[in-house]
C-alpha positions as CSV (number, residue, x, y, z in Angstrom):
1,X,114.9,77.3,159.5
2,X,112.4,74.9,157.8
3,X,108.8,75.7,158.2
4,X,106.1,73.0,158.3
5,X,102.7,73.9,156.9
6,X,99.6,71.7,156.7
7,X,96.8,72.8,154.4
8,X,93.5,71.0,155.0
9,X,90.5,71.0,152.8
10,X,87.7,71.3,155.3
11,X,83.9,70.9,155.0
12,X,81.9,74.0,155.8
13,X,80.8,74.2,159.4
14,X,79.0,76.6,161.6
15,X,80.9,78.5,164.3
16,X,80.2,81.3,166.7
17,X,78.8,84.5,165.2
18,X,81.7,86.4,166.5
19,X,84.1,84.5,164.3
20,X,84.7,84.4,160.5
21,X,83.8,81.2,158.7
22,X,86.7,79.0,157.9
23,X,85.7,79.0,154.2
24,X,86.1,82.7,153.9
25,X,89.9,82.6,153.4
26,X,91.4,85.2,151.1
27,X,93.7,83.6,148.5
28,X,92.2,80.2,149.2
29,X,88.5,80.8,148.6
30,X,86.6,83.2,146.4
31,X,85.5,85.8,148.9
32,X,84.6,88.4,146.4
33,X,81.5,88.1,144.3
34,X,82.2,90.8,141.7
35,X,85.3,91.7,139.7
36,X,86.3,95.0,138.2
37,X,88.1,94.7,134.8
38,X,90.1,97.5,133.1
39,X,90.3,96.4,129.5
40,X,92.9,97.2,126.9
41,X,95.4,98.9,129.2
42,X,98.4,99.8,127.1
43,X,101.6,98.7,128.9
44,X,104.1,99.3,126.1
45,X,104.5,99.9,122.3
46,X,107.0,97.7,120.6
47,X,108.1,96.5,117.2
48,X,106.4,93.5,115.5
49,X,107.6,91.6,112.5
50,X,104.1,90.4,111.6
51,X,103.7,93.0,108.9
52,X,107.3,92.7,107.6
53,X,106.2,91.2,104.3
54,X,103.8,94.1,103.7
55,X,105.8,97.1,104.9
56,X,109.3,95.8,104.6
57,X,110.2,96.7,108.2
58,X,109.1,96.1,111.8
59,X,106.1,98.2,112.8
60,X,105.6,99.6,116.3
61,X,102.2,98.5,117.8
62,X,100.6,99.0,121.2
63,X,100.7,96.0,123.6
64,X,97.7,95.8,125.9
65,X,96.4,93.9,128.9
66,X,93.1,93.5,130.8
67,X,93.5,94.0,134.5
68,X,91.2,92.2,136.9
69,X,90.6,93.4,140.5
70,X,88.3,92.3,143.3
71,X,85.4,94.8,143.5
72,X,85.0,96.6,146.7
73,X,88.3,95.5,148.1
74,X,90.1,97.8,150.6
75,X,93.5,96.1,150.4
76,X,96.1,98.1,148.6
77,X,99.1,95.8,148.6
78,X,97.9,92.7,146.7
79,X,99.9,90.0,145.0
80,X,99.8,90.2,141.2
81,X,99.4,87.3,138.8
82,X,100.1,87.9,135.1
83,X,98.4,85.4,132.9
84,X,99.7,84.6,129.4
85,X,97.6,82.9,126.7
86,X,98.5,80.2,124.3
87,X,98.8,80.5,120.5
88,X,102.1,79.1,119.2
89,X,103.5,82.7,118.9
90,X,101.1,83.3,116.0
91,X,97.9,85.4,115.7
92,X,94.6,83.8,116.4
93,X,93.4,81.8,113.3
94,X,96.8,81.9,111.7
95,X,97.9,79.6,114.6
96,X,95.4,77.0,113.4
97,X,93.4,77.3,116.6
98,X,90.5,79.1,118.2
99,X,92.5,80.2,121.2
100,X,95.3,82.8,121.3
101,X,94.1,86.1,122.7
102,X,93.7,87.9,126.0
103,X,90.0,87.0,125.8
104,X,90.5,83.3,125.6
105,X,87.9,81.6,127.8
106,X,90.7,79.9,129.9
107,X,92.5,83.2,130.5
108,X,89.3,85.0,131.5
109,X,88.4,82.2,133.8
110,X,91.8,82.1,135.6
111,X,91.9,85.9,135.9
112,X,88.4,86.1,137.2
113,X,88.9,83.4,139.8
114,X,92.2,84.9,140.9
115,X,90.5,88.3,141.4
116,X,87.7,86.8,143.4
117,X,90.3,85.2,145.6
118,X,91.8,88.6,146.4
119,X,94.6,88.7,143.9
120,X,95.1,91.3,141.2
121,X,95.4,89.5,137.9
122,X,96.1,90.6,134.3
123,X,95.6,88.9,130.9
124,X,98.7,90.2,129.1
125,X,99.2,90.2,125.3
126,X,102.6,89.8,123.7
127,X,104.1,90.1,120.3
128,X,103.7,87.2,117.9
129,X,105.1,86.3,114.5
130,X,107.3,83.7,112.9
131,X,107.1,81.3,109.9
132,X,106.1,77.8,111.0
133,X,106.0,76.8,107.3
134,X,109.7,77.3,106.8
135,X,111.0,74.3,104.9
136,X,114.0,73.4,107.2
137,X,114.2,72.7,110.9
138,X,116.9,75.3,111.5
139,X,114.8,77.9,109.8
140,X,111.8,77.0,112.0
141,X,114.0,77.0,115.1
142,X,115.3,80.5,114.1
143,X,111.8,81.9,113.8
144,X,110.6,80.4,117.0
145,X,113.5,81.4,119.3
146,X,113.2,85.0,117.9
147,X,109.5,85.0,118.6
148,X,110.1,83.6,122.1
149,X,112.8,86.2,122.7
150,X,110.3,89.1,121.8
151,X,107.8,87.4,124.2
152,X,110.3,87.3,127.0
153,X,111.0,91.0,126.5
154,X,107.2,91.7,126.7
155,X,106.8,89.7,129.9
156,X,109.6,91.5,131.6
157,X,108.4,94.9,130.3
158,X,104.9,94.1,131.7
159,X,106.6,93.4,135.1
160,X,108.4,96.7,135.0
161,X,105.2,98.5,133.9
162,X,103.4,97.5,137.1
163,X,106.4,98.4,139.3
164,X,106.7,101.8,137.5
165,X,103.1,102.6,137.9
166,X,103.3,101.6,141.6
167,X,106.2,104.0,142.0
168,X,105.2,106.9,139.7
169,X,101.4,106.8,139.4
170,X,100.3,106.1,143.0
171,X,99.9,102.3,142.6
172,X,96.4,102.6,141.0
173,X,96.1,98.8,140.8
174,X,96.8,98.3,144.5
175,X,99.5,95.7,143.9
176,X,102.5,94.6,145.9
177,X,105.3,95.4,143.4
178,X,107.6,92.8,145.2
179,X,105.1,90.0,144.7
180,X,104.6,89.2,141.0
181,X,103.8,85.8,139.5
182,X,103.7,84.8,135.8
183,X,101.1,82.1,134.9
184,X,101.4,80.7,131.4
185,X,99.0,78.5,129.5
186,X,100.4,76.5,126.6
187,X,102.7,78.9,124.7
188,X,102.3,81.2,127.7
189,X,103.9,78.4,129.7
190,X,107.0,78.6,127.5
191,X,107.1,82.4,128.3
192,X,106.6,82.1,132.0
193,X,109.4,79.5,132.1
194,X,111.8,81.4,129.9
195,X,111.1,84.8,131.6
196,X,111.9,83.2,135.0
197,X,115.1,81.4,133.9
198,X,116.8,83.2,131.0
199,X,119.0,85.6,132.9
200,X,121.5,86.5,130.2
201,X,121.6,86.6,126.4
202,X,124.7,84.4,126.4
203,X,122.7,81.5,127.7
204,X,121.0,81.3,124.3
205,X,124.4,80.6,122.8
206,X,125.6,78.1,125.4
207,X,122.7,75.6,125.5
208,X,123.4,72.1,126.7
209,X,120.4,70.0,125.6
210,X,121.6,69.9,122.9
211,X,124.6,72.2,122.5
212,X,124.3,74.8,119.8
213,X,120.6,74.4,119.2
214,X,120.1,78.1,118.7
215,X,123.1,78.6,116.3
216,X,123.1,78.7,112.5
217,X,125.6,77.1,110.2
218,X,125.8,80.0,107.7
219,X,129.1,78.9,106.1
220,X,127.7,75.3,105.6
221,X,130.8,73.6,107.2
222,X,128.7,71.5,109.5
223,X,129.5,73.5,112.6
224,X,126.9,76.1,113.6
225,X,128.5,79.4,114.6
226,X,126.0,82.2,114.2
227,X,123.5,83.0,117.0
228,X,119.9,83.0,116.0
229,X,119.3,86.0,118.3
230,X,121.8,88.9,118.4
231,X,121.1,91.9,120.7
232,X,122.3,94.4,118.1
233,X,119.4,93.2,115.9
234,X,116.8,92.0,118.4
235,X,117.4,94.1,121.6
236,X,118.5,93.1,125.1
237,X,116.9,90.3,127.0
238,X,114.8,92.6,129.1
239,X,113.6,95.1,126.5
240,X,115.4,98.0,128.2
241,X,117.4,99.2,125.2
242,X,116.1,100.6,121.9
243,X,117.8,98.6,119.2
244,X,118.4,99.6,115.6
245,X,119.6,97.1,113.1
246,X,123.2,97.9,111.8
247,X,122.7,96.1,108.5
248,X,120.3,93.9,106.6
249,X,120.9,90.6,108.4
250,X,118.1,88.3,109.6
251,X,115.8,89.5,106.9
252,X,115.5,93.0,108.5
253,X,116.4,96.2,106.7
254,X,119.3,98.3,107.9
255,X,118.3,101.0,110.3
256,X,115.1,99.2,111.4
257,X,114.0,99.7,115.0
258,X,113.2,96.2,116.4
259,X,112.9,97.0,120.1
260,X,111.8,100.1,122.0
261,X,112.9,100.6,125.6
262,X,110.4,100.9,128.4
263,X,110.6,101.6,132.2
264,X,114.4,101.3,132.3
265,X,115.8,100.6,135.8
266,X,112.8,98.8,137.3
267,X,113.1,95.2,138.3
268,X,111.9,92.6,135.7
269,X,112.0,89.8,138.3
270,X,109.3,87.3,139.2
271,X,108.7,85.9,142.6
272,X,106.9,82.7,141.3
273,X,106.3,81.0,138.0
274,X,103.5,78.8,136.9
275,X,103.5,76.7,133.7
276,X,100.4,74.9,132.4
277,X,101.3,72.8,129.4
278,X,104.5,74.5,128.3
279,X,108.2,73.7,128.2
280,X,111.6,75.3,128.5
281,X,114.0,76.3,125.6
282,X,117.0,74.7,127.4
283,X,117.4,73.2,130.9
284,X,120.7,75.0,131.4
285,X,118.7,78.2,131.8
286,X,117.5,76.9,135.3
287,X,120.1,78.1,137.8
288,X,120.3,79.3,141.4
289,X,118.6,82.6,140.5
290,X,115.4,80.9,139.2
291,X,112.4,81.5,141.4
292,X,110.1,78.7,142.7
293,X,108.1,77.1,139.9
294,X,104.8,75.2,139.7
295,X,104.1,73.1,136.6
296,X,101.0,71.2,135.4
297,X,101.5,69.1,132.3
298,X,100.5,65.8,130.7
299,X,103.3,63.3,130.6
300,X,101.9,62.2,127.3
301,X,101.6,65.7,125.7
302,X,101.9,65.3,121.9
303,X,103.2,68.8,121.3
304,X,105.3,70.0,124.3
305,X,107.9,67.6,125.8
306,X,107.2,66.5,129.4
307,X,110.9,65.4,129.8
308,X,113.4,65.9,127.0
309,X,112.1,65.8,123.4
310,X,111.5,67.8,120.2
311,X,108.8,70.5,120.2
312,X,106.1,69.9,117.6
313,X,104.2,72.9,116.3
314,X,100.4,72.2,116.3
315,X,100.0,74.5,113.3
316,X,102.0,72.2,110.9
317,X,103.0,69.1,113.1
318,X,106.6,69.8,112.0
319,X,109.5,69.4,114.4
320,X,111.1,72.6,115.6
321,X,113.7,72.3,118.4
322,X,114.6,70.0,121.3
323,X,113.3,71.4,124.6
324,X,112.9,70.3,128.2
325,X,109.5,70.0,129.9
326,X,108.0,70.1,133.3
327,X,109.6,67.0,134.7
328,X,113.1,68.1,133.8
329,X,112.4,71.6,135.1
330,X,111.1,70.2,138.4
331,X,114.1,67.9,138.8
332,X,116.5,70.8,138.1
333,X,114.6,73.1,140.6
334,X,114.8,70.4,143.2
335,X,118.5,69.7,142.7
336,X,119.3,73.5,143.0
337,X,117.0,74.0,146.0
338,X,115.0,76.6,144.2
339,X,111.7,74.9,145.3
340,X,112.8,74.6,148.9
341,X,110.1,77.1,149.8
342,X,107.8,74.0,150.0
343,X,110.2,72.0,152.1
344,X,108.3,70.6,155.1
345,X,105.0,71.7,153.7
346,X,102.3,69.1,154.1
347,X,99.5,69.4,151.7
348,X,96.9,67.0,153.0
349,X,94.3,67.0,150.2
350,X,93.0,64.7,147.4
351,X,94.7,66.7,144.6
352,X,98.1,66.3,146.1
353,X,97.5,62.6,146.5
354,X,96.4,62.5,142.8
355,X,99.6,64.3,141.8
356,X,101.6,61.6,143.7
357,X,99.6,58.8,142.1
358,X,100.0,60.3,138.7
359,X,103.8,60.6,139.2
360,X,103.9,56.9,139.8
361,X,101.8,56.3,136.7
362,X,104.2,58.4,134.7
363,X,107.1,56.3,136.0
364,X,108.9,58.8,138.2
365,X,109.2,60.0,141.7
366,X,106.8,62.7,143.1
367,X,108.5,66.1,143.0
368,X,106.8,68.9,145.0
369,X,105.6,71.6,142.6
370,X,104.8,69.2,139.7
371,X,101.3,68.0,138.9
372,X,101.4,65.3,136.2
373,X,98.1,65.8,134.4
374,X,96.7,62.4,133.4
375,X,93.3,61.9,131.9
376,X,92.0,59.0,129.9
377,X,92.6,59.3,126.1
378,X,89.6,60.4,124.0
379,X,87.8,58.1,121.6
380,X,90.5,58.6,119.0
381,X,93.1,57.4,121.4
382,X,94.6,60.8,121.7
383,X,95.9,62.4,124.9
384,X,94.3,65.8,125.0
385,X,96.8,67.4,127.3
386,X,95.8,70.2,129.7
387,X,92.3,71.2,128.4
388,X,91.2,74.5,129.8
389,X,89.6,76.3,126.8
390,X,86.1,76.2,125.4
391,X,84.2,78.2,122.8
392,X,80.9,78.9,121.2
393,X,80.9,77.1,117.8
394,X,78.5,79.8,116.4
395,X,80.7,82.7,117.5
396,X,82.4,84.7,114.8
397,X,86.1,84.4,114.3
398,X,88.1,87.7,114.5
399,X,86.9,90.0,111.8
400,X,90.3,91.8,111.6
401,X,92.3,88.7,110.8
402,X,92.2,85.6,108.6
403,X,88.9,84.5,110.0
404,X,87.1,87.5,108.5
405,X,84.3,87.1,111.1
406,X,83.2,83.7,109.8
407,X,81.8,81.5,112.6
408,X,84.1,78.8,113.9
409,X,81.8,76.0,112.8
410,X,81.9,77.4,109.2
411,X,85.5,78.6,108.9
412,X,87.5,75.9,106.9
413,X,90.5,74.6,108.7
414,X,93.7,74.7,106.6
415,X,94.7,71.1,107.4
416,X,91.6,69.8,105.6
417,X,89.5,72.6,104.3
418,X,87.0,70.3,102.5
419,X,86.1,68.3,105.6
420,X,87.2,70.2,108.7
421,X,86.2,73.6,110.2
422,X,88.1,75.2,113.1
423,X,85.4,73.9,115.4
424,X,85.6,70.3,114.3
425,X,89.4,70.5,114.3
426,X,89.3,71.8,117.8
427,X,87.2,68.9,119.0
428,X,90.0,66.4,118.1
429,X,91.9,67.6,121.1
430,X,88.9,68.6,123.2
431,X,86.3,65.9,122.7
432,X,83.0,66.9,124.3
433,X,84.2,70.5,124.6
434,X,82.2,72.5,127.1
435,X,82.6,75.1,129.8
436,X,81.8,72.5,132.4
437,X,84.6,70.2,131.2
438,X,87.2,72.9,131.2
439,X,86.1,74.5,134.5
440,X,86.2,71.1,136.2
441,X,89.8,70.8,135.0
442,X,90.6,74.3,136.2
443,X,89.0,73.4,139.6
444,X,91.6,70.6,140.0
445,X,94.5,72.9,138.9
446,X,93.5,75.6,141.3
447,X,93.2,73.1,144.1
448,X,96.9,72.2,143.4
449,X,98.1,75.7,142.9
450,X,96.5,77.9,145.5
451,X,97.9,76.5,148.7
452,X,101.4,76.3,147.2
453,X,101.1,79.9,146.0
454,X,100.2,80.9,149.6
455,X,103.3,79.3,150.9
456,X,105.7,80.5,148.2
457,X,104.3,84.1,148.2
458,X,104.1,84.2,152.0
459,X,100.4,85.2,151.9
460,X,98.2,85.4,155.0
461,X,96.4,82.2,154.3
462,X,95.2,79.8,157.0
463,X,97.6,77.1,157.9
464,X,98.3,74.8,160.8
465,X,101.9,75.3,161.7
466,X,103.9,72.5,163.4
467,X,107.6,72.6,164.1
468,X,110.2,70.0,165.0
469,X,111.3,70.0,168.6
470,X,114.7,71.4,167.9
471,X,113.1,74.4,166.0
472,X,110.6,75.3,168.7
473,X,112.1,77.7,171.2
474,X,110.9,76.4,174.6
475,X,111.8,79.5,176.5
476,X,108.7,81.7,175.7
477,X,110.0,84.4,177.9
478,X,112.2,85.6,175.0
479,X,109.1,87.5,173.8
480,X,106.6,89.6,175.6
481,X,103.2,90.6,174.3
482,X,101.3,93.5,175.8
483,X,98.7,94.5,176.5
484,X,97.0,91.1,176.9
485,X,94.0,91.1,176.7
486,X,93.9,93.9,174.0
487,X,91.3,96.0,172.3
488,X,93.2,97.6,169.5
489,X,97.0,97.3,169.4
490,X,99.5,94.7,170.7
491,X,103.2,95.2,171.0
492,X,105.8,92.4,170.7
493,X,109.2,92.8,172.3
494,X,112.2,90.5,172.0
495,X,115.2,91.3,174.1
496,X,117.6,88.6,172.8
497,X,117.2,88.3,169.0
498,X,115.4,90.1,166.1
499,X,112.1,88.8,164.9
500,X,111.9,87.7,161.3
501,X,108.2,87.0,160.8
502,X,104.9,87.2,162.8
503,X,101.7,85.3,162.2
504,X,98.5,85.7,164.1
505,X,96.0,82.8,163.7
506,X,92.5,82.4,165.1
507,X,91.6,79.3,167.1
508,X,89.6,78.0,164.1
509,X,92.7,78.2,161.8
510,X,92.1,81.5,160.1
511,X,95.2,83.5,159.3
512,X,94.5,87.0,160.5
513,X,97.9,88.7,160.0
514,X,101.3,87.9,158.4
515,X,104.2,90.3,158.6
516,X,107.4,89.3,156.9
517,X,111.0,90.7,156.8
518,X,110.7,92.4,160.2
519,X,114.3,92.1,161.3
520,X,113.6,94.1,164.4
521,X,113.3,93.5,168.2
522,X,110.0,95.3,168.5
523,X,106.7,95.2,166.5
524,X,103.3,96.8,167.0
525,X,100.3,95.2,165.3
526,X,96.8,96.5,164.9
527,X,94.2,93.9,166.0
528,X,91.3,96.3,166.3
529,X,89.4,94.7,163.4
530,X,89.6,91.2,164.8
531,X,86.4,89.6,166.2
532,X,86.6,89.1,170.0
533,X,88.2,85.8,170.9
534,X,91.4,83.9,171.5
535,X,94.3,84.0,169.0
536,X,97.7,82.4,168.6
537,X,100.7,84.6,167.9
538,X,103.6,82.9,166.2
539,X,106.9,84.7,166.2
540,X,109.7,83.4,164.0
541,X,113.4,83.8,164.6
542,X,116.5,82.6,162.9
543,X,116.8,79.9,165.5
544,X,113.2,78.8,165.8
545,X,109.7,79.7,166.8
546,X,107.9,81.1,169.8
547,X,104.1,80.9,170.3
548,X,102.0,83.2,172.5
549,X,98.2,83.3,173.1
550,X,96.4,86.6,173.2
551,X,92.8,87.6,174.0
552,X,91.0,90.2,171.9
553,X,88.2,92.1,173.6
């Protein structure tokens, strides 16, 4: 059964004191003023190759996250959004940029906004380390796919951590373990895409665009035959098996532990993926098991392909590997029906119209779930891409890394140390850098993402529901609602078919209750906290929809 949702951006208006303002919509509006943050939560400890040149082996390090929760919230079954920062799979400063940590301004902004909306969010760190200065393209591809593979393991381990703590530690974060989203920015977008699509290690070997891109030609016969990633050396795709190297291949010593298992047996799955400025290792990884995906990317991105092109590493500007971007992913998702969750959804707002206009400007059809990000080029004629970060030029660089605590506006940039600092280099792709500029961009992104997240995650957000005539069940006697009027509880009874979903909506459009996966002929719902007034009850069946009106005293 297709469902038709219309989301409207409404001006604030006054209503009866017995009702809740239409602007106070959880998951669509920031209804919480304060956010509680648990910093440096250790979710796993795994092996990094960052210090391989120093110690001669992989070293186990803790991996941490900052968890953001709405302060004073009484809900205990909240959707979780994991946010992954950018950074080119390299440490901050080493990556040639100011961003690349869990404290990035963009990451903190997204996590804080999501928590104020009623989500639980987490800024999650992941392992980094590869050699972008390798002299040949295959060597660079080797390092990058191995770094991405470790990142995928970390994303999936973080998913399992939350499900494990919900199961074993009393769900101290108050999450819905069946409702986890990954949102990636830049490099994090590569991770959110890969973690949502790469189901099996064999898919790394059997790429299609082009074939064999992650194979090495070790015997120099012109035919690549050796996988760049091998589970015996790099662990399984989920990070659920401790791996010890059998010999000294891949520059690792024999007997080196490269992966440590965590939370074995819990699901690593995502319910929704979000990509901001990233791309996918290979389009063949998108299959019928891929969850719905939202993407925001510039069609003119100079580093990550929007359609099908070679990835350029910002650190060196060298080519690494051919990949597929947001447009190709959106088309694959549409062809497979993976984004059908938005079928029939009508998003009546200026940002959706902008996405449609930008699609035409980019020379392709509008695909639901894809926001082509188009801004005027800066004064250098450069497309800046999806700008979401800002920084204080006088702030110190990390004292424990290559920056040695030197302020960003004094730290020489390796591309031109005599004339450029990290601050001035950063301005090349973020002209007029400011919090106001980036927050305005994030405003647009959130306006596109939030209503679509509500639909995909089946959250209790306000929506006007309409149905085609063949889907509306005219015989309303199929369901009885009692007592009506009601003070505290209502009971729904269906004699002929099991109910699938129930929504209760106030007359001003506020979603009061959503209950999914009912699969039962009876349902009792608590309405005791509702303000007095009239409400519409929508009961969904396999064959269609029944609506009832109730009165709450």
